[in-house]
C-alpha positions as semicolon CSV with decimal commas, in nm:
position;residue;x (nm);y (nm);z (nm)
1;M;3,505;-2,843;-2,732
2;S;3,308;-2,825;-2,407
3;D;2,977;-2,645;-2,351
4;I;3,144;-2,398;-2,114
5;D;3,386;-2,284;-2,386
6;N;3,091;-2,207;-2,614
7;M;2,909;-1,999;-2,356
8;G;3,066;-1,669;-2,460
9;D;3,060;-1,366;-2,233
10;A;3,033;-1,421;-1,856
11;H;2,702;-1,231;-1,849
12;D;2,552;-1,481;-2,094
13;Q;2,634;-1,772;-1,867
14;P;2,389;-1,916;-1,618
15;F;2,432;-1,783;-1,266
16;A;2,593;-2,103;-1,139
17;L;2,871;-2,082;-1,400
18;R;2,969;-1,719;-1,339
19;H;3,294;-1,675;-1,155
20;S;3,428;-1,354;-1,015
21;S;3,752;-1,291;-0,842
22;L;3,781;-1,190;-0,481
23;T;3,896;-0,845;-0,596
24;E;3,577;-0,796;-0,800
25;K;3,361;-0,900;-0,506
26;K;3,548;-0,661;-0,276
27;Q;3,505;-0,374;-0,524
28;L;3,132;-0,444;-0,552
29;Y;3,099;-0,453;-0,172
30;D;3,296;-0,129;-0,132
31;Q;3,076;0,040;-0,391
32;K;2,760;-0,066;-0,205
33;V;2,910;0,057;0,124
34;K;2,984;0,401;-0,029
35;V;2,630;0,434;-0,165
36;H;2,477;0,328;0,167
37;S;2,705;0,559;0,369
38;A;2,615;0,855;0,149
39;K;2,245;0,777;0,188
40;M;2,271;0,744;0,568
41;G;2,480;1,063;0,589
42;A;2,188;1,254;0,437
43;N;1,928;1,082;0,659
44;P;1,865;1,288;0,974
45;F;1,725;0,981;1,152
46;S;2,038;0,769;1,114
47;G;2,325;0,750;1,360
48;S;2,573;0,861;1,095
49;F;2,393;1,183;0,994
50;K;2,627;1,458;0,882
51;N;2,522;1,819;0,883
52;T;2,506;1,859;0,511
53;P;2,379;2,175;0,351
54;K;2,001;2,173;0,323
55;T;1,870;2,083;-0,015
56;T;1,632;2,345;-0,142
57;L;1,308;2,219;-0,284
58;S;1,148;2,368;-0,589
59;R;0,788;2,323;-0,688
60;D;0,906;2,324;-1,048
61;D;1,104;2,004;-0,988
62;P;0,920;1,711;-1,154
63;N;0,999;1,493;-0,848
64;Y;0,865;1,749;-0,598
65;G;0,627;1,581;-0,353
66;K;0,708;1,233;-0,479
67;P;0,894;0,957;-0,294
68;V;1,234;0,841;-0,412
69;T;1,197;0,606;-0,707
70;G;1,219;0,242;-0,601
71;S;1,176;0,320;-0,231
72;K;0,942;0,147;0,013
73;S;0,743;0,471;0,034
74;E;0,681;0,462;-0,339
75;R;0,572;0,096;-0,319
76;R;0,340;0,168;-0,025
77;G;0,190;0,464;-0,211
78;K;0,123;0,255;-0,519
79;N;-0,035;-0,020;-0,308
80;A;-0,252;0,238;-0,131
81;A;-0,358;0,392;-0,463
82;R;-0,449;0,048;-0,598
83;H;-0,658;-0,025;-0,284
84;I;-0,833;0,313;-0,295
85;N;-0,911;0,275;-0,666
86;A;-1,065;-0,068;-0,598
87;E;-1,276;0,086;-0,319
88;V;-1,395;0,365;-0,551
89;V;-1,492;0,111;-0,818
90;F;-1,675;-0,094;-0,553
91;L;-1,858;0,218;-0,431
92;C;-1,957;0,314;-0,786
93;D;-2,087;-0,039;-0,848
94;M;-2,287;-0,023;-0,527
95;I;-2,438;0,313;-0,623
96;Y;-2,528;0,177;-0,965
97;Q;-2,682;-0,145;-0,826
98;E;-2,863;0,000;-0,523
99;G;-2,943;0,347;-0,651
100;H;-3,187;0,491;-0,901
101;A;-3,071;0,462;-1,264
102;Y;-3,144;0,736;-1,517
103;E;-3,187;0,697;-1,891
104;D;-2,854;0,867;-1,963
105;G;-2,667;0,583;-1,785
106;T;-2,600;0,766;-1,460
107;A;-2,725;0,655;-1,120
108;V;-2,789;0,828;-0,789
109;I;-2,842;0,716;-0,432
110;S;-2,919;0,918;-0,122
111;F;-2,636;0,951;0,126
112;G;-2,832;0,783;0,405
113;D;-2,933;0,485;0,188
114;L;-2,574;0,434;0,080
115;F;-2,446;0,400;0,435
116;Q;-2,741;0,193;0,552
117;R;-2,613;-0,074;0,314
118;R;-2,237;-0,048;0,367
119;D;-2,004;-0,066;0,667
120;D;-1,631;-0,045;0,600
121;D;-1,550;-0,326;0,354
122;V;-1,851;-0,546;0,426
123;P;-2,199;-0,501;0,275
124;I;-2,454;-0,515;0,556
125;A;-2,827;-0,490;0,610
126;L;-2,949;-0,326;0,928
127;V;-3,213;-0,536;1,102
128;K;-3,280;-0,269;1,367
129;P;-3,318;0,107;1,347
130;I;-2,989;0,292;1,396
131;Q;-3,109;0,462;1,718
132;E;-3,187;0,124;1,876
133;I;-2,839;0,001;1,785
134;R;-2,682;0,314;1,937
135;D;-2,881;0,267;2,257
136;E;-2,767;-0,095;2,286
137;L;-2,404;0,004;2,239
138;H;-2,422;0,266;2,514
139;K;-2,585;0,033;2,770
140;D;-2,361;-0,128;3,028
141;Q;-2,354;-0,493;2,935
142;E;-2,184;-0,777;3,117
143;F;-2,073;-1,084;2,927
144;E;-1,946;-1,415;3,054
145;V;-1,576;-1,470;2,995
146;G;-1,513;-1,653;2,670
147;V;-1,864;-1,604;2,535
148;C;-1,910;-1,399;2,223
149;H;-2,221;-1,185;2,188
150;K;-2,384;-1,239;1,853
151;A;-2,690;-1,049;1,742
152;D;-2,976;-1,273;1,640
153;S;-3,052;-1,262;1,270
154;R;-3,414;-1,206;1,182
């Protein structure tokens, strides 16, 4: 008896050994076309939009205000939430490390001190007063083509 005979159901077989008839493939394709057509018919931004009755939204619906499950919007939202959570953790760590710690385990930092030490994603230290930096940015400066201006580090 060969190994293929012992494989059992077609779903148990490795992908390379599965065989489907042309009819099955056509049915699967037709099913995907129907689902896609229905989705595009409800999408006002598609070329095949059909004036379907408006769906009424209810705030009681558990999916109200949420993207369609499995959609790119849902994935983007989860990625954004993950990034924001990492930023919040980073900010809390910075407050704890740079701020004043209390005996109860909490820490505080003044708003000005916090942003003197942080710019976007990169920790920085200002080597000049902020007003001097602002004045330099507002001056008309001419640079040679292809030359980068780099502030000298003190």
